[in-house]
C-alpha positions as CSV (number, residue, x, y, z in Angstrom):
1,M,-73.6,-42.4,-21.8
2,I,-75.3,-39.2,-22.6
3,I,-75.6,-37.0,-20.1
4,D,-78.0,-34.2,-20.4
5,R,-75.9,-30.7,-19.8
6,T,-79.3,-30.2,-16.9
7,E,-77.3,-32.6,-14.4
8,T,-74.3,-30.5,-14.5
9,E,-76.6,-27.6,-14.2
10,R,-78.0,-28.9,-11.1
11,S,-75.0,-29.4,-9.9
12,R,-73.8,-26.0,-10.5
13,A,-76.9,-24.4,-8.9
14,M,-76.8,-26.6,-5.7
15,R,-74.2,-25.7,-3.5
16,A,-73.4,-25.8,0.8
17,A,-76.4,-22.7,1.5
18,D,-79.2,-24.6,-0.3
19,C,-78.6,-28.0,1.9
20,T,-79.8,-28.0,5.1
21,N,-78.2,-31.5,5.5
22,Q,-74.6,-30.6,5.1
23,K,-73.4,-30.8,8.7
24,K,-75.0,-34.1,9.0
25,N,-73.8,-34.9,6.0
26,E,-70.2,-34.0,6.4
27,A,-70.1,-36.1,9.2
28,S,-70.2,-39.4,7.9
29,C,-69.2,-38.4,4.3
30,T,-66.2,-40.7,3.8
31,C,-64.7,-38.7,0.4
32,T,-61.1,-37.8,1.0
33,F,-61.0,-34.7,-1.3
34,I,-61.5,-32.4,1.9
35,S,-61.5,-29.0,0.0
36,C,-64.0,-30.3,-2.3
37,E,-67.1,-27.1,-2.5
38,R,-69.7,-30.5,-2.9
39,R,-68.9,-32.2,0.5
40,G,-71.8,-32.9,2.7
41,V,-73.8,-31.7,-0.6
42,C,-74.8,-35.2,-1.8
43,C,-77.2,-34.4,-4.6
44,A,-74.9,-31.7,-5.8
45,C,-71.9,-34.8,-5.6
46,V,-74.0,-37.3,-7.3
47,A,-74.8,-34.4,-10.2
48,Y,-71.3,-33.4,-10.3
49,H,-69.7,-37.3,-10.7
50,R,-73.1,-38.5,-12.8
51,A,-72.4,-35.8,-15.5
52,S,-68.9,-36.4,-15.7
53,N,-70.0,-40.4,-15.8
54,Q,-68.1,-40.9,-12.3
55,L,-69.5,-42.5,-9.2
56,P,-68.9,-40.7,-5.8
57,G,-65.9,-41.8,-3.9
58,C,-68.7,-42.8,-1.0
59,F,-69.3,-45.6,-3.2
60,F,-65.7,-47.4,-3.2
61,P,-64.2,-49.1,-0.6
62,P,-61.6,-46.8,1.8
63,E,-58.8,-48.4,-0.3
64,A,-59.6,-47.5,-3.9
65,E,-61.3,-43.9,-3.1
66,K,-58.1,-42.6,-1.8
67,T,-56.7,-43.2,-5.6
68,F,-59.5,-40.6,-6.9
69,D,-60.3,-43.2,-9.8
70,R,-63.7,-42.1,-10.1
71,S,-64.6,-44.5,-13.0
72,V,-67.1,-46.4,-13.2
73,R,-64.9,-49.0,-14.7
74,N,-62.5,-48.8,-11.8
75,F,-65.7,-49.4,-9.5
76,V,-66.7,-52.1,-11.3
77,K,-63.1,-53.9,-10.9
78,V,-62.7,-52.8,-7.9
79,M,-65.9,-54.6,-6.9
80,Q,-65.0,-57.4,-8.3
81,D,-61.8,-58.2,-7.2
82,P,-61.5,-60.5,-4.0
């Protein structure tokens, strides 16, 4: 999968100061990487992970999220396991 560089650039450009919903989003964020600069800035988080061919932690069940393996392959595996 080829991601346009603008995806990464958008992720870098969108920072907490630009997000009016950050506090609201942080309250429901399930990502355990607490020190992430994109925490609560969902559009930047999605763009960042998409540029790396990954999915954000909030897409994963709690136990799988804690492994920090955000790969699409891991997502498919986790979601297929009973």
